[in-house]
N, C-alpha and C positions, 0 to 999 in steps of 0.2 A: 327236194326235187333237183334232179341233175340238169344243169344248164350248159349250153354250148359255150366253150371258152371264147372270149372276145379276142379280136386281133388288135394289137397295139402297134401302130405304125410310127412313121416319122412325122416331123412338122417342118415343111420346107416351103419357103416363099409365102409364109402367112397362111398355110392351109395344111390339113391332114394329108399325108402321103402314104399309101399302103405299102409301098416298096415293090420292087420287081423281082427280088431274089426269092428263091424257094426256101432259103434257109430261115428257120424259126427257132425260138427258144421258149421253153415252158415257163410260165409265171405261176407261182403257187401261193395259196394262202397258208402260211406256216402253222396256223392254229388248227387247220383241218388236214393238211397234206394234200389237198385237192388242187388240180390244175384249174386256174381261173382265167388264164389268158395265154395267147401265143404272141410273142413279141417278134417283130420283123428284124432280121439282121441285114444291115446295109452291105451292099456290094459296091463295086467301082462306080456304077451309074448313080446310085444315091449319094455317094460321097462327093462326086463331081458336081451334081446338081445342088447339093447343100452349100458347098463352098462358093460356087459361082453365084448363087442367089445372095449369099452373105456379102460377097465382095462387091456386087453391084449396089446393094443397100447401104454398105458402109460409106460409099462416096457421098451420098446425099445426107446420110445421118451425121457423118462427121462434119459436114458443112452447116448443119442445123444449129441455130443459136443455142448456147448452153442454157438459157432461160427456158426455151421451148423443150429441150431435152429433159430438164428437171421437172417440168410440169407433167410429162408423161410418167416419169418415175414416181412422182408423188401420187398420181392417180392410181398407179399399180399398187402402191402402198395402201391406199384407201380400200381398194377392192380386195386385196389380200387380207386386210384386217376384218372386213365384213364376212369373208368366206373361209376363214382359217379352219373352222370346224370341218368343213367339207374336205379340205386338203389333208387334215389330220386323219380322217377316216380312210382316205386312200392309202396313206402311209401305213396305217395299222393293218390294212387288209393284205398288203404285199410284203411288208417288212416283218410285222408281228409285234412290234413294240406296243405297249399299252397306250391308250388314247391320250392320257394326260402327258405322257412322254412325247408323243407325236405333236401335241399342241405346243409343248415347250420347244421342240425343234423348230417349228414354224416361227415362234416368237423370237428365237435367237437369230434366225435368218432375216426376219423383218427388221431387226436392229440395223443390219447392214443396208437394207433398202432405205431406212431413215437416214443413215449416215450419207448415202449417195445423194439424197435430196439436197444436201449442203455442199455439193461438189464445186459450185462456181467459186467459192472461196479457195478451194484447194487447187484449182487450175490456174490461179493467178501466177503470172511470171514475175520476174524482177526487172528493175530499170535503174541504170546507172548513168546519169547524164554527165557530159563533159569529162569522160575518162581521159581524154586527151583533147588538145585544142580543137574544138568544133566537132568532136566525136562522141557519140552516145552508144551505149550497149544495153540491150534488153534480152531477156530470155522468155521463151514461150514453150508451152507444152501442147502436143498434138496427139490425137488418137493413133493407134497402131494400124487399124483397119479391121481385119478378121482375126478373132481370137478364139482358140479352142479350149473347152473345159471338159475334163474327163473325171467324172465323180463316182464315188463308191456307193455300195448298197446301204450302208448303215445310216446315212442321213440323206435320203433322196431329195429333200427340199433344202435343208440348211446348208449343206456343203456347196451346192451350186450357187446359193445365194451369198456365200462368202465372196464370190467372184463376179457374177453377171450384173448385179446392180451397179457396181462401180465401173465395170467395163462399158456398159451401155450408157451410163450418165456421162462418161468421158468421151463418148462419140464413136465407140467401136460397134461392130456387129459380132454376135456371139454364135458359135456352133457348140452346142452341148451334147456330149455323149454320156448319157446316164448309165447306171448299172443295168444290165439285162435282167437282174433279179427282181427289181421293183421299178419298172419304167414308167408307170402311169402318172406319177406326180409331175414328171417333166412335161408331159403333154398338157396337163391341167395348167401348169404355169405358162406354157406357150399361149394357150387360149386366153388366159388372163391378161397377158401382155397385149394381145391383139385388141381386147376390149378396152384396155387403158389407152389405146391410140398409138401404140408403137408401129412404125411402118413395117410392111411385110419384108421379110428377109433379115431384119435386125436381130431377131431371136429365132434360132433354128435348133431343132432337136434331131439328132442322128442316132437312131438306135443301133445296137449291134454288139459285136464281140471284138476280138483282136484285129479283124480286118478293118473295122471302122476306126479303131484306135490308131493303127499304123497309117491309115489313110490321112488322118489329121496330122500325125507326126511328120509325115513326108511331104504333105502338099505344099507347094511353093507359095500359095496365096494365104496360108495361115501364118500369122506373124508371131503368135505366142501360144504356149500351152500351160494351162493350170491343171494340176493333177493332185488327187488325194487317193491313197490306197496303201498297199503293203510296200515295205522297203524294197524287195527285189523288183517289183514292177515300177516303183518310183525311180529307181536307178536306171532301169531300162528306158523309161520315158525320157528321163533327163539326157541320157547319152544319145539316144536316137534323134530326139528333137533338136538338141544342141548341134549335132552334126549337120542337121538341115538348116542351120542358121537362125533358129528361133530362140527367143528368150523363154526361159522355163522356170516355173516354180512347181516343184514336185514334192509334196508332203508325204512322208512314208510312215512306217510303223512306230510302235511305242511299247515300252515296258515301264509303266509309270509306278514309281515307288512312293509310299507314304511313310515317312519316318515318324515314329511316336516316341518322344522322350519321356523319361521317368516323371517329369513334373507336369505332364499333360493331363487334361481332364479325360479320363479313359472312357467315360460315357459318351462324351462328345466325339472322341476318336472312333469309338465302335460304331456309333451312328453313321459317321462319315465313311468308314470303311465299307459298311454294308450298302449304303446308298451309292457310293462311287464305284464299288466293285461289281454290283449286281444290277444296277439300273440299265435298262435296255439290254438285259441279258449279257452284260459285259461287252456288247458289240459297239464300243466307243473307242476312238483313238485316245481319248482323255480318261478312260476308265482307270481306276486304281487296280492293278493286278498283283502288286507286291506290298505287303505291310512289313516294315522293318521295325521290330519291337526292340527297343534299346534298354539295356540294363535288366531290371527285374520285372518289367511290364508285361512280358510275354504271356504267362499263364492267365493272369487276370484279363488281359485284353482278348485273348482267344476265346475265353469263356463268354465274355460279353458279346463278341461278334457272333458266336454260335447261338446264343440265346435270341438275339435279334433276327438271325437268319430263320429260325424256326417259326417266326411270326409271319413270314412273307407268304402271300397268296400267289401261286403260280397258275397261269391259265391263259385263256383267250384274251388278247389285248383289248377286244371290243367289250369285254365284261369288266366288272369292278375287281381288277386284279392288280398286283404290284409288279409282276414280271411276266412277260410273254414268252413265246417259243423262240428258238433260233431260226435264222432266215431260211435254211434249207436242211433237208435230212442229211446230206453229205457233210455239211458243216457241223451239225449236231454230233455226228459220229466221230468227226475229227477231234472236236473238243473233248468228247468222252474218252478218246484214246489217250489224251494227255493225263486224264485222271488215272487211267490204268497204269501209265508209265510212272506217275508220281508215286503210286503205291509200290510198284516194283523197285523203284530206286530208293525207297526208304523213308519217304515223307509220311507223316502221321495224318490219316484221313479223319478229320473231325466231323465234317458234314459231307454226305455223299449225295450229290445231285442226280446221280444215275438212277436213284430209287424214287424219284419224285412222283407224286400223284397229282397231276395237273387238272385244273378245272377246264377241261377242253376235250376235244375228240381224241380218240386213241391214236389216230394216225398223225397227229400234230408233232412238230419237231421239238419235243420237250427235253430239257435238261435243266435240273434245278440248281440253285446256288450250291457251290462246292467250296469247302474250306480245307486247305492243307496246311499243316503246321510242321515246323522243323524242316523247312525246305532249304536245300543247299544251292549255292550258285552254279554247281555243275549239273543240276538236274534239268531235264528238258522243260519242265513246267516253269522253270525260272528263265532259262535262256531264250525260249521261243515266245513270240507274240501269239497267244492262244486265241484271243478275240472271242471270249465266251465267259460265262459266269463262274470262273475259277479264281479264287483268291488264295494266294500263297503267303504264308507268314515266315519270315526269315528272322532269326535272332542275331542281335549284335550286342557286344558288351559295352561299347562306348559310342558317343556321338561321332568321333572321328572314324571309327570302323563303319558306321552307317553311311557317313558321307563318302568314304572311299568306295563303298559298295555301289552307291548310286553313280558316282563318277566313272567307275570302271565299266559300267554297262554300255553296250554299243549304241543304245537308243538315248535320246535326250529330248523327248517331247514335253512331258509335264511331270511335275513332282510336287509333293506337299510335305510340310512338317507340322506336327502338332506339339505345341509346347506353351507354357505360360511364361517362358523366359525370353524377354525381348532381345537380349544379347545373343542368345543362341539362334534366334530367328534371323537376326540381322547377319550373323556370320554365315548362316546357311544360304541366304539369298545371294550373298556375295561369292561364296566358294563353290556352290553346286554348279555343275556344267550341264545345265538344262535350260531350255528356252522359255518355259512358262512355269511359274512357281506359285504355290499357294501356302500362305501362313494361316493355319487353322481353317483352310478352305481346301476341300479334297479335289475339286475339279476346277482348276484355275483357268477357265476359258475366258479370254479377255473380252471386254466390250468392243463393239465394232470400230470405235475410233482408236483402238490399239491394234497392233499386229498380232496375228495368230501364226505360230510356227515354232518348230523345235530346232534342236541342234543335232550334230553328229549324223547317225544313220536315219534320223527322223525328218531330214530335209535335204533335198538336192536342189541347188540353186541358191541365190543370194537373197531372194525376196520372199517375205512372209505374205500370208493372206490378209486381206482387208486393211483397214486403217490407211494412214498416209502411204505406207509401202505399197498397198494395192493401187492407189492412185498413180504412183510413179511407175508401177509395173505396166499399167495399161495405157501409159502415155510415153511419148518420146520428147526429149528436150531439144530445143534449138536455141542458138545464141545468134543474135543479129547485131552487127556493128554498123553504125550509120554515120555518114558525114554528108552535109549539104554545103559544098564549098561555094565561095563567092566567085563567080566566073571571072571577075576582074583581077583576082589575085591568084587563082588556082592555076595549076599546070607545072610543067617541069619534070624531068626524069630524075628518079632516085632509085638506084638498084640495091641499095643497102636494105637490110631487114628493117621493117617499120619499127619506129621507137615512139614511145609515148612522151609527149612534151607539152 
C-alpha cells in the first residue's frame, strides 16, 4: 500500500518545528528505493530561532549544578537502553544497515552517554595553595555556551552521541545538524532528552543542507563546531569555522589498511577482512578498505576472503541478512564506478558485487561485496575513499614495504596489523603514522574513555572526539589567583613586575 511521505522537521525550544522554508529533501528507504519522508531544510529564520533558543537555555543549564545535570544524563541513558530496539529500527529504515548493526551503533553511542555520567570527576579543577606568600592559585573549567554538531549519514545515532552527551553534561546547549539522508533518529533522540527532563532549548535539531551548515559555522553565538564527514568538507568546515573564531574538531575521511604478515593466522585475518570491509556495506570511516598482504600470504589470503564473501546474505536490513543496501542510488552508482575503474586500470576482479542478487526489492540500492586483487597505489580504487563494500588487496614483499605504504597514504584514521609476532606488532604501533591502531583487531574503535580521531587528512583541529579530550573541548579553563591581605600590613606602590616570594 502506498503511503504519504511524512514530513520530518526541526526540534527547536523543546518542541517539533515544521519549518517555514519551502525547500525539502527526499528521505528514502534504501532497501526499497521508495521515498518515505520529506525533510525540511532550514533557512535563516530557523537557524536564528535555533541558536537563540539554545543561547538562552545555555545560561541556566550552565549554572545548573553538575549533580543535577548528570542525573538528567543518567535518566537519558536508562530510557535509551529501554528503547534501543526502536531507535535501531529507525536507523535501518533510513540508512539501510542491518538491524544487528544498527543495535551495535546505538550500544557504542550509549558508552559515551555512560562516560558522561561520570563527568563531575573530570570537571574538577586544580588548587595550589601558598604559591607565593599569602597567594593561592586554582583552575576551573566552564562550559562554552552553544555548541554545534554536524554529523554524517553513516551513523545517525552514534556519531552525534560521540559529542552531545559530554557537551550537555559539561553544561552546554547543543544544536545538532544531522544528515538530510537519515534525519529521523535525531528527532527521536530529541524527544528522549525531553522525556529525561532536559530543559527546553538545551538540545536542538536543525535539519537541512549547506545553508544550515554555513549558518552554524558563521553564527557568532555558536562557540564550537564538531564535525564528521569527508575530508574535503572537514577541511572546509575547519577553515570557515576557525575564521569565525570558533574552536573546531573536524574528523575527515579514511583509507584504512590492514597489514597481514606471513606469520598471521590467515583464517582469523580473512574473517576480520570480510567483517571489517563489508560490515554496514563498507559505509564506515573505520572500515578496512585495503588489505596489504606481505610476503607469500597473498594468494591464500585472497582465496579465504573470497570463500567467506560467498557466504554473505545481502538484502533488506530488516530481515535476517548480513549486509544491507547502500544509502542512496547515487552513492551506489558512484561506488560501482570505482569497480569499473579498477578493472580498467588492471586490478584483478575476484568477487564482483555488481552482479549481486539481493533479498530485497528490485529498486533497492544494492551493491554486493567486491574484492579486487593486485591493486596498485596509483589506482583510483586505492587513492580515493570509496565508502562502500569494495575491498582492495595490495601485495608487499616485506614488512617495511607495507609500513611505508601505510605511512605514505594521505589519510591516517585507523589501521590494523595481523601477526603472531609481538616484536613486529610493537614496532608497528610505534612506527605507523595513524591515530587508531588494532593488533589482530580489524576495527580499532576506542572505548568512550579514550579519544577517537585520526592523523593527517583524517582530522582537522587538535582535539579528538570523546574521552577526556572531549571534556576539554567542550569546556574552557580559567585560572584564578587569590590573595586576602591583612589590612594592617597591606598597601604600598610597587611598579616592578610581580615576583613570587
